[in-house]
N, C-alpha and C positions, 0 to 999 in steps of 0.2 A: 451769475445765474439770476434770472428773474425771481423775485421774492414777493409773494402775495401774502399779506398779513390780514387775516379775517378778525376784525375787532368785535368785542362784545357790544351789544346795543345798550346805550345808557338812557334812552328815553323810557318813561313809564309805559307799561302795557305794550311793549315791543318785544315780541319773542321770535320774530322771523329771522331768517338768515338767507343769504343769496348763494350759498354753496353747500351742497350736501356732501356727506362722506364719500359717496360714489363719485361725485364730481371732483372732489379733492384728489382722489386716487388717480383719476384721469389726468389731472394737471401734473401730478408728481411723475406719472409715466411719461409725460411730455417734456420733462426736464425743468419744471417750475417748482421752486421751493415753496412750501405752504406752511405757514404758522397760523394756528387757530387759538384765539384766546378762550380761556374758560369763561363760562357765563352762568350766572345764577338763574337765568330766565329763559335761555334759548330753547325753542321747542324741540330741537334735535339734539340729543345728548352728545357729550364730548367723546364718549368712548368710541363711537363710530369713526370719528376723525383720527383718533389715536391709532386705531386699527388700520386705517387707510395709509398711515405713514406720515401724518402731519406732525410737526413740532407743536407742542402745547405750551402756551404762555399764560401768565396770570391775567385775570380779568382787568381790563382797562389799562393795560401796559403799553398800548400803541404809541403814546407820545415818546416813549423811550426805544421804539423800534429802530433798527438800523436805518440810516438816512436814505438808502437806496430801496427800502421796502415800499411797496405799494399798499396803502391801507384801504381795506375793503369793508364797508359797512353799508347800511341802508339809510337810516334816518339821521336826525340832527346830531352834531357834536355838541358837547357842553358849551354854552355861551359864556365862556370865561374870558374872552378877549385875547387869548394867547395867539401868537403868530403861528401859522401853519406851514411847516417846513417840508412835509412829505407830499408825495402824490397821493391823492385820495380818490377812490371810486365810491360814490354815494349819491343820494338824492339831495341836491343842494338847495332847491327851491330859491334860486338866486338870480334868475334871468328875466323875470317878468315884473320888475319894479317892487318886489317885496322888500320892506325895510330891513328885516332880519337877514335877507339874502345879501343885501348890500354890505352889511357888517361882516358877513362871512367872507365875501370877496376881498374886503379890506384885510382880513386876517391872512388870506392866501397871499395877497400882494406883499404884505409885510414880511412874511416868512419865506417867500420864494417858492412856495409849493404850487401844486397844480390840482385843479378839480376836474375829474372826468365824471361829468354828471350823468347818472344812469338814465335820466329822462331824455338825454341827448345822445345816447348811443344809438345811432341810426344806420341803416344800410344805405346803399348808393341811391335808392329811391326816396330816402327821407323817412322811411318807416322805422319805428323803434324795434330794436332786435329783441327786446325782452320787456315785459310789462306785467304788473300785478293786476291789470285791468279787470280781468274776468272776476276774480274773487273780490275786488273792490266793489264792483257792481252788485255782485251777489249779496255781500254783507251789507252794503249801503242800502239796498232795497229792503233788507230785513230790518235794519234799524229804523227806516222810515215807516215801515208797517208797525213797529213797536210804538213809535210816536203817535201814529194814528189811533192805535188801540187804546193808548193811554188817554187820548182826547175823548174817546167814546165813553170812557169811565169817569170823565170829568176832571182829569188830572193832566200831568205832564210826564213824559217818559223819565224813568229812573235809570240808574246806572246799568251799563251793559258789561258783559264779560266774555272771555274767549270760550270757544266750544271745542270739544275733541275732534269734531268733524261735521260735515254737512248734515248728516242724518239727525244729529242732536240739535242742531240749529232749527231745522224744519219742525222737529217735534216740539220744541219750545214755542215756536211761533203758533203752531196749531193750538196749543193750550191757551195762549194769549188771545187768539181770535175766536175761540170757541163761542158759538152762539151769536156771533156778529155777522151782519151782512157785509160782504166784501166791498171795499172801495174800488174806484177806478183810478188807474194810473196812466200818466203819459211819460214816455221815456224819450228824451232827445239825445241823439247819438246812438240810436238803437242798433245800428249795423256794426258798431265797433266792439272791441273786447269788453269794455265797461258796460255798454248798453246790452250786450248779449247776456252778461252775468245778471244784470238787473232784471231783464225780461225773463230769464230762466227762473229766478227766485219768485217772481210774480206768478208765473205759470204754475210753479209747484204749490203756491198758496191759493190758486184759483182766483187770482186778481186779474181782471180784464185790463189789457194794456193797449194803448194807442202808441204805435211805434213811429217816431219821426227821425229823420236824419237830414243830410244836406239838402236833398230835394225839397223837403217840406219847410226848410228854414231859409232857403235861398233868397226870399223876398226881403230879408232883413228886418221884418217885423213891422208893426207890433203883432203879437201872437195872443189874441184874446182866448184862443182855444185852451191855452195852458190853464187859465183860471176856471175852466169848466170841468176839471178833473180834481178829485179829492187829493191826489198825490202827484207831485211833479218830481221826476228823477232826472237831474242834470248829469249827463255822462260825456260832456264835451269840455275839453280843456280850454281854459282861458287863453286867448291869443289875440293879436291885433286883428281887428275886423270882425271879431265874434259878435253876433247880434245880442241884444238885450232880450232875454226871455221873460224875466220878471222885473218890471220897473218898480221904482220906489212907491208909486201910486197903488200898487197891488195890495198894500196893507188895507186900504180903505175902499178899494174898488169892489163892486159886486162880484162875488166869486163863490165857487164851491171848494176851491183849493184851501186846504188847511195844513198840509205838510209839504215842505220842500226838502227833498233829499239832494243836497249839492254834493254828489259823489266825487266830482272832479275837485271840489274843495280848494278854491284859490281866492278867498274873499278879499285879501289885501292886494290882489293884482289890479292894475288899472283896467284890465280887460275883462273883469268878472261879469258874466251875463246875468247875475242875480243881484239886484240893487236894494234888497230889503234888509241886508245884514252886512256886518263888517268884521266878523271874527269867527274863527273856527270853534266848534264845540269839541267835547272830549268824552271819554268813557264814563266819567262820573256824572256828567250832565250832558247827555247827548242831544237834547233839544233846547234851542234858544227860542223863547216866545217873543216874536217881534210885533204881535198885535193880539189884543185880548178878546174882542167880541166883534165878529166871530174870530176864533183863535187862528193864528198862523204861526206854526212852528217851523224852524229851520234846523235840520241836522246836517252837520258838516264836519265829519271826523276825518282827519287826514292820514290815518293809518288803519283804514277799515280792514284790509286783508289780515291784519293781526287777530281779528276775531276768529279766524280759521288758520292759525299759524302754520300747522304742519302741511296742509294741502296747498296753501298759497306759496310756502317756501319751496316745496318740491316742484311745483309747476314753474315758478319763476327761475329757479336754479337750472332747470332743464333747458329753458329758453336762452339763458345767459351763457351757459357753459361753452358753446362754440366760440363766442367772442373772448372769453377768458383764456381759451386755449391759444389765442393769438397774442397774448400779452407780451411775448418776447419781441414783438415788432410794433412798438407804439407809434411808429412813423407812417402807418398806413391804415386803411380800413376804418372801422368804427372809432378807434382810439385817435387817429389823426383828425377825424371830423369833430370829435368831442373836444379835443385840445384847441382846435380852431375856434369853436364856439366860446370856450373859456377865454382865449386870448382876446376875442372881440369884446367881451364884456369887461375884462380887466382894463382894456385900453380906454373904456368909457368912464372909469372911476375918476 
């Protein structure tokens, strides 16, 4: 019997999960064994999984799971150097030249395990079957607005925290922006999931948006228009051939731009389109000041949907469930394609 083991997330500020109790019940009805670890932080309580018929395991027990179990989580595993013997479904961030990703692949190679990277679960047309993109865009635009508001007060953005839902996030932003003239934003990747979420947040906050996508960036740049907006929201994943939207010279160029929201957030990739920074930010310090006068802050948090963990989990889990229902046949469909991508990168180590 195919055995799916849903692990607890071990990364700070990560409360999302890729499977709801309703989805777990559907898997069990389909003949898939489901184990769910207890979690001290998961946004969806364990009781629903227990009622759905899941087996319940202790938190962080996955290294001791049966060898044939498929371990399912979202974000990073602890960087302890241990060999990885299981098959894992997760976001590996390992295929674009990231240094930490290379180390992760070495651990899989050492243990004989397999990575089914969630970013590379794609249909026959190459489109991802499930993505957190909409809520990443929505939350990322919100954090960028917080950074801008902090600048207007003469400071830099302080810590961010999760919200019970969309309404509470909007209300908090309204308080922060009270009495301020709204900035103008440019969204690149506006037609995608991420860009749609970012644009929707801006619309909800009465922020005027210039929406660009492939047609507007086909020239390959340079793109001086980006510097004429107060906020730039990057919603395009780094990949070979991606244009540079913000060159290193932007720090000192004449500009209105003061906040970059790199929602795609891949600063260590060789293909990053934003060249003024080289590391992600986090919940405790969401803004990285890369130039003082005039200020230029970059916010680049790589688990933005966790600001709205319930809504983003439910949305993502619904998108992913049809693929999870095919787990009994790993030799075809999305799983075969993900395995081929893994094999290609392992061969390059």
